[in-house]
C-alpha positions as CSV (number, residue, x, y, z in Angstrom):
1,M,0.0,0.0,0.0
2,F,1.4,3.4,-1.1
3,E,2.1,6.0,1.6
4,L,3.2,9.5,0.8
5,D,6.5,10.3,2.4
6,R,8.4,13.6,3.0
7,H,11.0,13.1,0.3
8,L,8.3,12.6,-2.4
9,A,6.2,15.4,-1.0
10,Q,9.1,17.9,-1.2
11,Q,9.9,16.6,-4.7
12,I,6.3,17.4,-5.8
13,V,6.7,20.9,-4.2
14,D,10.0,21.6,-5.9
15,R,8.9,20.3,-9.3
16,A,5.6,22.3,-9.2
17,M,7.1,25.5,-8.0
18,A,9.6,25.4,-10.8
19,I,6.7,26.1,-13.2
20,L,4.1,27.8,-10.9
21,P,4.4,31.3,-9.5
22,Y,2.8,30.4,-6.2
23,N,3.7,28.5,-3.1
24,V,2.8,24.8,-2.9
25,N,2.1,22.6,0.1
26,V,1.7,18.9,0.3
27,M,-0.1,17.3,3.3
28,D,-0.3,13.7,4.5
29,R,-3.4,11.8,5.4
30,Q,-3.5,13.4,8.8
31,G,-3.5,16.9,7.3
32,V,0.1,17.7,8.4
33,I,2.2,19.6,6.0
34,I,5.2,17.4,5.0
35,G,6.4,19.4,2.0
36,S,6.3,23.1,1.3
37,G,8.0,26.0,-0.4
38,D,7.7,27.8,3.0
39,V,9.9,25.7,5.3
40,E,8.4,27.3,8.4
41,R,5.0,25.7,7.6
42,I,6.4,22.1,7.5
43,D,5.1,19.9,10.4
44,S,2.2,22.3,11.1
45,R,-1.4,21.0,10.9
46,H,-3.5,22.3,8.0
47,E,-7.2,22.4,8.8
48,G,-8.1,23.1,5.2
49,A,-6.4,19.8,4.3
50,Q,-8.5,18.1,6.9
51,L,-11.6,19.3,5.2
52,V,-10.4,17.8,2.0
53,L,-9.7,14.5,3.7
54,A,-13.1,14.4,5.4
55,N,-15.1,15.2,2.3
56,Q,-12.7,14.0,-0.5
57,R,-13.3,17.0,-2.6
58,V,-11.6,20.3,-3.6
59,V,-11.8,23.0,-1.0
60,A,-11.2,26.6,-2.0
61,L,-10.6,29.1,0.8
62,D,-10.6,32.9,0.3
63,T,-9.0,35.3,2.8
64,Q,-12.1,35.4,5.0
65,A,-12.6,31.6,5.2
66,A,-8.8,31.0,5.7
67,A,-8.8,33.3,8.7
68,C,-11.3,31.0,10.5
69,L,-9.0,27.9,10.2
70,Q,-5.8,27.0,11.9
71,G,-2.6,26.9,9.8
72,V,-4.4,27.9,6.7
73,K,-3.7,30.6,4.0
74,P,-6.0,31.5,1.1
75,G,-5.8,29.0,-1.7
76,I,-7.1,25.9,-3.2
77,N,-6.6,22.4,-1.7
78,L,-7.1,19.3,-3.8
79,P,-7.3,15.6,-2.9
80,L,-4.2,13.6,-4.1
81,L,-5.3,10.2,-5.3
82,H,-3.4,7.1,-6.3
83,A,-5.2,4.0,-7.7
84,G,-8.5,5.6,-6.5
85,R,-7.2,5.9,-3.0
86,L,-6.8,9.2,-1.1
87,V,-3.1,9.5,-0.2
88,G,-2.7,13.2,0.6
89,V,-3.7,16.7,-0.1
90,L,-2.2,19.3,-2.4
91,G,-2.4,23.0,-1.6
92,I,-1.6,26.0,-3.8
93,T,-1.5,29.4,-2.0
94,G,-3.2,32.5,-3.3
95,E,-6.6,33.9,-3.9
96,P,-8.8,31.1,-5.3
97,E,-9.7,32.9,-8.5
98,Q,-6.0,33.6,-9.2
99,V,-4.7,30.2,-8.5
100,R,-7.6,28.1,-9.9
101,P,-6.2,27.8,-13.4
102,F,-3.0,26.2,-11.9
103,A,-4.8,23.7,-9.6
104,E,-5.2,21.0,-12.2
105,L,-1.6,21.5,-13.4
106,L,-0.5,20.9,-9.8
107,R,-2.6,17.8,-9.6
108,M,-1.2,16.4,-12.9
109,T,2.4,17.1,-11.7
110,A,1.8,15.4,-8.4
111,E,0.1,12.4,-9.8
112,M,2.8,11.9,-12.4
113,L,5.5,12.0,-9.6
114,V,3.5,9.6,-7.4
115,E,3.0,7.1,-10.3
116,Q,6.7,7.4,-11.1
117,S,7.6,6.8,-7.4
118,V,5.3,3.7,-7.2
119,L,6.8,2.3,-10.4
120,Q,10.3,2.8,-9.1
121,A,9.5,1.1,-5.8
122,E,7.9,-1.8,-7.6
123,Q,10.9,-2.2,-9.9
124,H,13.2,-2.0,-6.9
125,W,11.2,-4.7,-5.0
126,R,11.1,-6.9,-8.1
127,G,14.8,-6.4,-8.6
128,Q,15.5,-7.5,-5.0
129,Q,13.3,-10.6,-5.4
130,Q,14.9,-11.5,-8.7
131,E,18.3,-11.3,-7.0
132,A,17.0,-13.6,-4.3
133,W,15.8,-15.9,-7.1
134,L,19.3,-16.0,-8.5
135,V,20.7,-16.9,-5.1
136,N,18.2,-19.8,-4.9
137,L,19.2,-20.9,-8.4
138,L,22.8,-21.3,-7.2
139,E,21.7,-23.1,-4.1
140,R,21.6,-26.8,-5.0
141,G,19.3,-27.6,-2.1
142,Y,16.6,-25.3,-3.4
143,P,14.0,-27.3,-5.4
144,V,13.8,-26.6,-9.1
145,A,10.0,-26.7,-9.0
146,S,10.1,-23.9,-6.4
147,L,12.4,-21.9,-8.7
148,A,9.8,-22.2,-11.5
149,D,7.0,-21.1,-9.1
150,D,9.0,-18.1,-7.9
151,A,9.8,-17.0,-11.5
152,E,6.1,-17.1,-12.4
153,R,5.2,-15.1,-9.3
154,L,7.8,-12.5,-10.2
155,R,6.7,-12.4,-13.8
156,M,10.1,-13.6,-14.9
157,R,9.0,-14.9,-18.3
158,W,11.3,-16.2,-20.9
159,K,11.5,-18.4,-23.9
160,W,13.6,-21.6,-24.1
161,P,16.4,-22.0,-24.8
162,L,18.2,-19.8,-22.3
163,Q,21.8,-18.9,-23.0
164,G,23.8,-17.8,-20.1
165,C,26.5,-15.1,-20.3
166,L,28.5,-13.7,-17.4
167,L,29.6,-10.1,-17.9
168,C,32.7,-9.3,-15.8
169,L,33.1,-5.6,-15.0
170,A,36.2,-3.8,-16.3
171,A,39.0,-3.6,-13.7
172,E,39.1,0.2,-13.7
173,S,35.4,0.7,-13.1
174,D,33.7,1.7,-9.9
175,H,32.1,-1.7,-9.4
176,Q,29.1,-0.8,-7.3
177,H,28.0,2.1,-9.5
178,S,29.0,0.4,-12.8
179,Q,27.1,-2.8,-12.0
180,G,23.8,-1.0,-11.4
181,Q,24.4,1.2,-14.4
182,L,25.1,-1.8,-16.6
183,V,22.1,-3.7,-15.4
184,T,19.8,-0.7,-16.1
185,Q,21.3,-0.1,-19.6
186,M,21.1,-3.8,-20.6
187,R,17.5,-4.2,-19.4
188,A,16.5,-1.2,-21.5
189,R,18.4,-2.7,-24.5
190,H,17.3,-6.3,-24.0
191,P,13.8,-6.1,-22.4
192,H,12.9,-9.8,-23.0
193,D,16.1,-11.2,-21.3
194,I,16.8,-11.8,-17.7
195,I,19.6,-9.5,-16.5
196,L,20.7,-9.7,-12.8
197,P,23.7,-8.5,-10.7
198,L,25.8,-11.4,-9.4
199,G,28.0,-10.6,-6.4
200,L,29.7,-7.2,-6.7
201,H,31.7,-7.6,-9.9
202,E,29.5,-9.5,-12.4
203,V,26.2,-9.4,-14.3
204,L,24.4,-12.5,-15.3
205,W,22.7,-12.2,-18.7
206,L,20.2,-14.9,-19.6
207,R,19.4,-14.5,-23.3
208,S,15.8,-15.6,-23.9
209,G,15.0,-17.8,-26.9
210,K,18.5,-17.4,-28.3
211,P,20.5,-20.7,-29.0
212,Q,23.4,-18.8,-30.5
213,A,26.0,-16.9,-28.5
214,P,26.7,-13.2,-29.0
215,R,29.0,-12.4,-31.8
216,P,32.5,-11.0,-31.0
217,S,31.3,-7.6,-32.3
218,W,29.1,-7.4,-29.3
219,L,32.0,-6.3,-27.2
220,E,32.9,-3.6,-29.7
221,Q,29.3,-2.3,-29.5
222,A,29.5,-2.4,-25.7
223,D,32.7,-0.4,-25.8
224,Q,31.0,2.2,-28.1
225,R,28.2,2.5,-25.6
226,D,30.7,3.0,-22.8
227,W,29.4,-0.1,-21.0
228,P,31.9,-1.1,-18.3
229,V,32.3,-4.7,-19.6
230,G,35.8,-6.1,-19.2
231,R,35.1,-9.7,-20.3
232,I,32.1,-11.9,-21.4
233,L,32.0,-15.6,-20.6
234,L,29.6,-17.8,-22.6
235,A,27.9,-21.1,-21.7
236,E,25.8,-23.2,-24.1
237,A,22.1,-22.7,-24.4
238,V,19.9,-24.9,-22.1
239,E,16.3,-26.1,-22.1
240,S,15.6,-26.5,-18.3
241,L,16.1,-24.8,-15.0
242,A,18.1,-27.7,-13.8
243,D,20.5,-27.3,-16.7
244,L,20.5,-23.5,-16.2
245,R,21.7,-24.1,-12.6
246,E,24.6,-26.3,-13.9
247,A,25.5,-23.8,-16.6
248,T,25.5,-20.8,-14.3
249,E,27.7,-22.6,-11.8
250,A,30.0,-23.6,-14.6
251,L,30.2,-19.9,-15.7
252,I,31.3,-18.9,-12.2
253,N,33.9,-21.7,-12.2
254,L,35.1,-20.4,-15.7
255,R,35.4,-16.9,-14.3
256,D,37.7,-18.2,-11.5
257,Y,39.7,-20.2,-14.0
258,V,40.4,-17.4,-16.5
259,Q,41.3,-15.0,-13.7
260,E,43.8,-17.4,-12.1
261,M,45.2,-18.5,-15.5
262,R,45.4,-14.8,-16.6
263,V,43.6,-15.6,-19.9
264,S,43.8,-12.5,-22.0
265,E,40.8,-13.0,-24.3
266,R,37.8,-10.8,-23.6
267,M,35.2,-13.3,-25.0
268,V,35.7,-16.8,-23.6
269,S,33.6,-19.8,-24.3
270,L,33.0,-22.5,-21.6
271,A,33.1,-25.1,-24.4
272,E,36.7,-24.2,-25.1
273,F,37.9,-24.7,-21.5
274,R,35.4,-27.2,-20.1
275,L,37.9,-29.9,-19.2
276,A,40.4,-27.4,-17.8
277,V,37.7,-25.7,-15.7
278,L,36.6,-29.1,-14.3
279,L,40.1,-30.1,-13.4
280,H,40.8,-26.6,-11.9
281,Q,37.9,-27.1,-9.5
282,Q,39.5,-30.4,-8.4
283,Q,43.2,-29.4,-8.5
284,G,43.7,-30.2,-4.8
285,S,42.8,-33.8,-5.3
286,W,45.3,-36.6,-5.6
287,T,44.0,-37.6,-9.1
288,V,44.6,-34.1,-10.5
289,Q,48.0,-33.8,-8.8
290,Q,49.0,-37.0,-10.6
291,L,47.9,-35.5,-13.9
292,L,50.1,-32.4,-13.2
293,A,53.1,-34.5,-12.1
294,P,54.8,-34.6,-15.6
295,I,54.7,-30.8,-16.0
296,Q,56.2,-30.0,-12.6
297,P,59.9,-30.9,-13.4
298,L,59.6,-29.0,-16.7
299,R,58.6,-25.9,-14.8
300,R,61.4,-26.2,-12.4
301,A,64.0,-26.7,-15.2
302,D,62.7,-23.9,-17.4
303,A,63.9,-20.8,-15.6
304,N,63.2,-18.4,-18.5
305,G,60.0,-20.1,-19.7
306,Q,61.3,-20.9,-23.1
307,L,60.5,-24.6,-23.0
308,I,57.0,-24.0,-21.7
309,A,56.3,-21.4,-24.4
310,T,57.6,-23.9,-27.0
311,L,55.4,-26.7,-25.7
312,R,52.3,-24.4,-25.7
313,S,53.0,-23.4,-29.3
314,W,53.7,-27.0,-30.4
315,L,50.4,-28.2,-28.9
316,Q,48.4,-25.3,-30.3
317,H,49.7,-26.2,-33.8
318,N,48.8,-29.9,-33.3
319,G,52.5,-30.9,-33.6
320,H,53.1,-29.2,-37.0
321,A,56.7,-28.3,-36.7
322,Q,56.9,-25.7,-39.5
323,A,53.9,-23.6,-38.2
324,C,55.2,-23.8,-34.7
325,A,58.8,-22.8,-35.7
326,A,57.4,-19.9,-37.7
327,Q,55.4,-18.6,-34.7
328,L,58.3,-18.9,-32.4
329,Q,60.6,-17.4,-35.1
330,V,63.2,-20.2,-34.6
331,H,64.9,-22.7,-37.0
332,R,63.2,-26.1,-37.2
333,N,66.4,-27.7,-35.7
334,T,66.2,-25.4,-32.7
335,L,62.5,-26.4,-32.3
336,R,63.5,-30.1,-32.5
337,Y,66.2,-29.6,-29.9
338,R,63.7,-28.0,-27.5
339,L,61.1,-30.7,-28.0
340,D,63.7,-33.4,-27.3
341,R,64.7,-31.5,-24.2
342,I,61.0,-31.4,-23.1
343,A,60.7,-35.1,-23.6
344,E,63.9,-35.8,-21.6
345,I,62.8,-33.7,-18.6
346,T,59.2,-34.9,-18.5
347,G,59.9,-38.5,-19.4
348,L,57.0,-38.4,-22.0
349,E,57.0,-39.1,-25.7
350,L,55.5,-36.1,-27.6
351,D,54.5,-38.4,-30.5
352,R,52.2,-40.4,-28.2
353,M,48.6,-39.1,-28.0
354,N,48.2,-40.0,-24.3
355,D,51.5,-38.3,-23.4
356,R,50.5,-35.2,-25.3
357,M,47.2,-35.1,-23.6
358,L,48.9,-35.2,-20.2
359,L,51.1,-32.3,-21.2
360,S,48.2,-30.3,-22.5
361,I,46.2,-30.8,-19.3
362,G,49.2,-29.8,-17.2
363,L,49.7,-26.6,-19.2
364,A,45.9,-25.8,-19.0
365,L,46.2,-25.7,-15.2
366,F,49.2,-23.4,-14.9
367,P,49.1,-19.6,-15.7
368,E,50.7,-18.4,-18.8
């Protein structure tokens, strides 16, 4: 239920008096002035307003009539309604015949600001409830059926599939301000999508009815609009809330992975790093430590990082020596010497698929 407060009352006064040449008062449902162009009248009881509240009609008071009432000056007092309910009283000071042409303008201004305030309050409440929905989405103990019921109650309607994107704020941005700004801008730009703040540094963007990921040009457009997006992480589109929970958790894990591994790309797909992210989450386990064992002696023996860089390039080029040597700008004999040295240190054969996989996994779990 809407209640007129002092902040909104004074806002009505200030907005109205910017266009009207008369003093304006706003009274609450007890007839007390809570907003006025005359600060000395604030908190005083207005008997003219009490007449409006009692009769729910416009009350015009000339000098003679005003003199008979407490806290009243000549003017016109109007009921302020919202959704058919009396929420306060508006007063414009002056002889009734002089101020009457401005009375309806005052009412229109006040009703517009009240409606705007109610809409903002509803949006704020819904935003808080949707953020709570996101918390429940990430809480595995919260039933999926309840998630669906909550979404319906909050009018969070979407079309399947839903494609999850995690927008990470730029490092140089004021995160608290930038996050709210980005959410507002994106909701205006993508009204059919679900866009929610996540923590303090990210925004979750659930693209409704879109099986395909945003194009790389999306980041260029975001930069042109001055959106504070440092990086966008992409999951595959899903067809159920249960899968959406998994995809969102995977995006958060991908965020942790790219930060720790110092991945430089601004648009990163979960599909590209799925195995590495999964192993990164379990890197303290004995099994993952065994997978990392072959790369450890290579890191210790490679003080300047030359062998690690060579191995990364060789794996990226799928063992094609010529392309690898060209990228590293070395002779093929130099490349062959380095690869032999890597094999000697790790005890692995680079021509064997299983050994190459072990080296690839090891490199994926160490920062570049």
